[in-house]
C-alpha atoms as one frame of an Amber mdcrd trajectory, in Angstrom:
protein
  -0.275  10.744  -7.906  -1.630   7.374  -9.031  -0.997   4.122  -7.221   1.880
   2.781  -9.356   3.807   6.073  -9.590   3.498   6.359  -5.803   4.621   2.752
  -5.295   7.597   3.251  -7.623   8.538   6.468  -5.825   8.382   4.687  -2.448
  10.454   1.740  -3.646  13.084   4.114  -5.051  13.134   6.114  -1.815  13.315
   3.056   0.475  16.046   1.373  -1.570  17.847   4.607  -2.442  17.879   3.860
  -6.169  16.991   6.186  -9.041  13.269   6.055  -9.780  13.942   5.765 -13.519
  15.359   2.265 -12.875  11.934   1.084 -11.715   8.917   0.279 -13.889   6.005
  -2.116 -13.268   7.881  -4.983 -14.967  11.034  -4.521 -12.853  12.038  -7.785
 -11.168  12.616  -6.654  -7.595  15.379  -9.106  -6.707  17.155  -9.482 -10.046
  16.893  -5.974 -11.534  17.354  -4.096  -8.253  19.911  -6.573  -6.903  17.995
  -7.279  -3.684  18.977 -10.138  -1.426  16.351 -11.817   0.765  16.990  -9.445
   3.675  16.633  -6.310   1.525  13.477  -7.729  -0.067  11.910  -8.448   3.355
  12.842  -4.956   4.568  11.178  -3.428   1.498   8.012  -5.459   2.082   7.955
  -4.491   5.767   8.307  -0.778   5.001   5.585  -0.894   2.354   3.245  -2.841
   4.650   3.766  -0.127   7.238   3.154   2.697   4.748   0.011   1.170   3.226
  -1.247  -0.225   6.569  -1.608  -3.762   5.207  -0.255  -7.139   6.241   0.849
  -9.551   3.549   0.737 -13.301   4.093   3.825 -15.421   3.444   2.182 -17.023
   0.397   1.494 -13.576  -1.068   5.052 -12.410  -0.429   6.481 -15.574  -2.008
   4.490 -14.847  -5.176   5.930 -11.347  -5.599   8.552 -11.065  -8.320   7.906
  -7.719 -10.024   6.754  -4.263  -9.026   3.445  -5.092 -10.731   3.035  -8.231
  -8.578   3.733  -6.200  -5.461   1.306  -3.492  -6.523  -1.483  -5.965  -7.222
  -1.129  -7.595  -3.807  -0.955  -4.285  -1.928  -3.805  -2.611  -3.838  -6.068
  -5.632  -3.282  -5.293  -5.648   0.446  -5.623  -1.885   0.721  -9.016  -1.720
  -0.979 -10.418  -4.659   1.007  -9.204  -3.048   4.253 -10.833   0.241   3.240
 -14.212  -1.434   2.640 -14.122  -3.499   5.830 -13.919  -0.460   8.117 -17.194
   0.909   9.523 -18.405   4.176   8.086 -17.706   7.297  10.126 -20.362   9.983
  10.386 -19.728  13.687  10.838 -22.140  14.112  13.742 -24.237  11.814  15.908
 -27.927  11.591  15.032 -28.987  13.249  18.322 -27.109  16.459  17.441 -29.039
  16.710  14.195 -32.366  16.253  16.000 -31.460  18.940  18.571 -30.535  21.373
  15.804 -33.836  20.772  13.930 -35.952  21.099  17.077 -34.389  24.496  17.896
 -35.453  25.970  14.526
């Protein structure tokens, strides 16, 4: 599942609305009839799911599903690249295995 279909599915699930009511151009507050509390709850749940934290300025700039997706995907990819690489086995295990051959 691509990013936007997944995001749309999550929004529909969180808000308990039919997924066919949501497209990238959907205005979250107007088209889905969200008040400020519902909007904040949606943002909180999506931050938790995607393991990102959105700044107030970013949240204030979100109007549509596309806006939300752009902010989350940017945060998600920058978080992914900022983590240190994980290796399958420490270097010393590899040396021990080669020396036993």
